[in-house]
C-alpha positions in Angstrom: 22.2 4.9 -14.2 18.5 4.4 -13.5 17.9 8.1 -13.8 19.7 8.3 -17.1 17.7 5.3 -18.5 14.4 7.0 -17.4 15.4 10.2 -19.1 16.3 8.3 -22.3 13.0 6.5 -22.3 11.2 9.8 -22.0 13.1 11.2 -24.9 12.3 8.2 -27.1 8.6 8.5 -26.1 8.4 12.2 -27.1 10.2 11.4 -30.4 7.8 8.5 -31.2 4.7 10.6 -30.4 6.0 13.5 -32.5 6.5 11.2 -35.4 2.9 10.1 -35.5 1.1 13.3 -36.7 -2.6 13.6 -35.6 -3.8 14.8 -39.0 -5.4 13.4 -42.1 -4.2 9.9 -43.0 -2.7 9.6 -39.5 -0.8 6.6 -38.3 -2.4 4.4 -35.7 -0.5 4.9 -32.4 0.0 1.7 -30.4 1.3 2.0 -26.9 2.7 -1.4 -26.1 4.5 -3.1 -23.2 8.3 -3.4 -23.7 8.2 -7.2 -23.6 6.3 -7.4 -26.9 8.7 -4.9 -28.4 12.0 -6.2 -27.0 11.4 -9.8 -28.2 10.9 -8.6 -31.8 7.3 -9.9 -32.0 6.0 -6.4 -32.6 8.2 -6.0 -35.7 6.5 -9.1 -37.2 3.1 -7.8 -36.3 3.7 -4.3 -37.7 4.9 -5.8 -41.0 2.0 -8.2 -41.5 -0.6 -5.6 -40.3 0.6 -2.9 -42.6 0.8 -5.3 -45.6 -2.7 -6.7 -44.9 -4.5 -3.3 -44.4 -2.4 -0.6 -46.0 -2.6 1.3 -42.7 0.4 2.8 -40.9 1.2 1.7 -37.4 3.4 3.8 -35.0 4.7 1.8 -32.0 5.5 3.4 -28.6 7.2 0.8 -26.4 6.6 1.7 -22.7 5.6 -0.1 -19.5 1.9 -1.0 -19.1 1.4 1.8 -16.5 2.7 4.4 -18.9 0.8 2.9 -21.8 -2.4 3.3 -19.8 -1.5 6.8 -18.9 -1.1 7.6 -22.6 -4.5 6.2 -23.3 -6.1 8.3 -20.6 -4.4 11.4 -22.1 -5.6 10.5 -25.6 -2.0 10.2 -26.8 -2.5 6.6 -28.0 -5.3 5.0 -30.0 -4.8 1.5 -28.9 -2.9 -0.3 -26.1 -1.4 -3.8 -25.8 -0.7 -4.3 -22.1 -0.4 -6.9 -19.3 -1.5 -5.3 -16.0 -5.0 -6.8 -15.4 -6.0 -4.7 -12.3 -4.8 -1.5 -13.8 -6.6 -2.4 -17.1 -9.8 -3.1 -15.2 -9.6 0.4 -13.6 -9.0 1.9 -17.0 -12.1 0.3 -18.4 -14.2 1.1 -15.3 -13.3 4.8 -15.6 -14.6 4.9 -19.2 -11.3 5.3 -21.0 -11.4 2.0 -22.9 -13.9 1.1 -25.5 -13.1 -2.6 -25.8 -10.7 -5.0 -24.1 -9.8 -8.4 -25.6 -7.5 -11.1 -24.6 -4.7 -11.7 -27.2 -2.0 -13.9 -25.7 -0.3 -15.2 -22.6 3.1 -16.2 -21.3 4.5 -16.6 -17.8 6.7 -14.7 -15.5 9.8 -16.5 -14.3 12.4 -15.8 -11.6 15.9 -15.7 -13.1 19.3 -15.5 -11.5 22.9 -16.6 -11.7 23.5 -20.3 -12.4 25.3 -20.9 -9.1 22.2 -19.5 -7.3 23.7 -17.9 -4.1 20.2 -17.4 -2.6 19.2 -21.0 -3.1 16.2 -20.1 -5.1 16.2 -23.2 -7.4 13.6 -25.6 -6.3 11.3 -23.1 -4.6 7.7 -24.1 -4.9 6.5 -20.6 -5.7 7.6 -17.2 -6.6 6.7 -16.1 -3.1 9.1 -18.6 -1.6 11.8 -17.6 -4.1 11.5 -13.9 -3.1 11.6 -14.9 0.6 14.9 -16.7 0.0 16.3 -13.8 -1.9 15.4 -11.4 0.9 16.8 -13.6 3.6 20.1 -14.1 1.8 20.5 -10.4 0.9 21.4 -11.4 -2.7 20.9 -8.6 -5.2 17.5 -8.3 -6.8 16.8 -6.0 -9.7 13.4 -4.4 -10.1 12.0 -2.6 -13.1 10.5 0.0 -10.7 8.6 1.6 -13.6 4.9 0.9 -13.0 4.8 -1.7 -15.6 2.8 -4.9 -15.5 5.9 -6.8 -14.5 6.6 -4.3 -11.7 3.1 -4.6 -10.5 3.3 -8.4 -10.3 6.6 -8.2 -8.5 5.0 -5.8 -6.0 2.1 -8.2 -5.5 4.6 -11.0 -4.6 6.3 -8.9 -2.0 3.0 -7.9 -0.6 2.0 -11.5 -0.2 5.2 -11.8 2.0 4.2 -8.7 4.0 7.6 -7.2 2.9 8.4 -3.9 1.3 12.0 -4.2 0.0 12.3 -0.5 -1.0 15.5 0.9 0.5 17.1 -2.4 1.3 20.8 -2.5 0.2 20.2 -5.6 -1.9 17.1 -4.2 -3.7 18.0 -2.2 -6.9 15.4 -0.1 -8.7 16.4 0.2 -12.4 13.5 2.4 -13.5 13.6 1.0 -17.0 12.3 -1.7 -19.3 12.7 -5.4 -19.1 15.7 -5.7 -21.3 17.7 -3.1 -19.3 16.7 -4.7 -16.1 17.8 -8.1 -17.2 21.1 -6.8 -18.4 21.7 -5.0 -15.1 20.9 -8.2 -13.2 23.2 -10.2 -15.4 26.1 -7.8 -15.0 25.8 -7.8 -11.2 24.9 -11.5 -10.7 21.5 -10.6 -9.4 18.0 -11.9 -9.5 15.0 -10.5 -11.4 11.4 -11.2 -12.3 10.8 -11.3 -16.0 8.3 -12.6 -18.6 9.8 -15.7 -20.2 9.5 -14.4 -23.7 11.8 -11.4 -23.1 14.3 -13.7 -21.2 14.4 -16.1 -24.1 14.8 -13.3 -26.6 17.8 -12.0 -24.7 19.2 -15.2 -23.3 22.4 -15.3 -25.5 23.4 -11.9 -23.9 22.6 -12.9 -20.3 24.5 -14.8 -17.6 21.2 -15.7 -16.1 19.1 -18.9 -15.9 15.5 -19.6 -15.2 15.2 -20.8 -11.6 11.5 -20.7 -10.8 8.6 -21.2 -13.2 5.2 -22.7 -13.4 3.6 -20.9 -10.4 0.0 -20.3 -11.4 0.3 -16.8 -9.9 2.9 -16.0 -12.6 0.4 -16.4 -15.5 0.8 -13.2 -17.7 -2.1 -12.1 -19.8 -1.9 -9.5 -22.6 -5.0 -7.6 -23.6 -5.6 -5.2 -26.5 -7.6 -2.1 -25.5 -9.0 0.4 -27.9 -9.3 4.0 -26.5 -12.8 5.3 -26.3 -13.3 8.2 -28.6 -16.1 9.5 -26.4 -13.3 10.5 -23.9 -10.7 11.4 -26.6 -12.5 12.5 -29.8 -9.3 12.9 -31.8 -8.1 9.3 -31.5 -8.0 7.1 -34.6 -10.9 4.9 -33.5 -11.2 3.1 -36.8 -7.5 2.3 -37.0 -7.5 1.1 -33.4 -10.4 -1.3 -34.1 -8.6 -2.6 -37.2 -5.5 -3.4 -35.2 -7.4 -5.0 -32.4 -9.3 -7.1 -34.9 -6.1 -8.2 -36.6 -4.4 -9.2 -33.3 -7.2 -11.6 -32.5 -7.8 -12.8 -36.1 -6.5 -16.2 -37.3 -3.6 -14.5 -39.2 -2.6 -12.4 -36.1 -2.8 -15.4 -33.8 -0.7 -17.5 -36.2 2.1 -14.9 -36.2 2.1 -14.9 -32.4 2.0 -18.7 -32.1 4.9 -19.2 -34.5 7.2 -16.4 -33.3 10.3 -17.8 -31.6 9.6 -21.5 -32.4 12.5 -21.8 -35.0 15.0 -20.1 -32.7 14.0 -21.2 -29.3 12.0 -24.4 -29.9 8.8 -22.8 -28.4 6.7 -19.7 -29.0 7.6 -16.7 -26.8 3.8 -16.0 -26.4 0.8 -18.4 -26.5 -2.1 -17.1 -28.7 -5.4 -17.6 -26.9 -7.9 -15.3 -28.5 -9.5 -17.9 -30.7 -9.8 -20.4 -27.9 -11.3 -17.6 -25.7 -13.8 -16.8 -28.5 -12.7 -13.2 -28.7 
């Protein structure tokens, strides 16, 4: 199953890149984390951006690790990602021209309502993971090099535990939506950003069991790819999108998205407060 999902994601990626020709009047290619795409926020951003600027935006939804790889290869003009350490390396290596904070949400630990591992009430994500490991309850990992996967790995590292190969640890190798659906079907646990969980909650037999841990703060940055490393990138279009995301209009779209349906925004806009 995981291998099939990975192959499907690769085919979708190739199709998306092929659809954005690199010629005159080219579309801006945005490689974005799946959480922004799966929630539907990206659809709202694309519509407003194209109406405001007259530019075309092509979205490639992948994990943050793969988005950064596309940036290194010059296959994307601009990135919207949430893997801070990997982003810092990307900038230090000279692949990024500018990096700006756009929005935040939080990771949460989700699982079945009857909570067989006794995770509910844990003081931190680290304690929750420890209870899951001790109980042997199934845990579903994205295992895709995404920002979520990197944060999950950091939590296991804090415990001094590598769960790889354990019978209760399942590597999905796919995006957040597929991972949550797999955990729901098998009554397992998972780490997810809260926005994606809320967006899919009606399809899931999962509940939020642990949230509010400061270590679970989840920042999203927009990074424009440096044309000095990849001369053919659409630098002007990338800058236009980055400016739009941190503009008052872009921040209003982010701050209002999800409020009517869920009673709270799926992402918190922070660019204006950060002076970006």
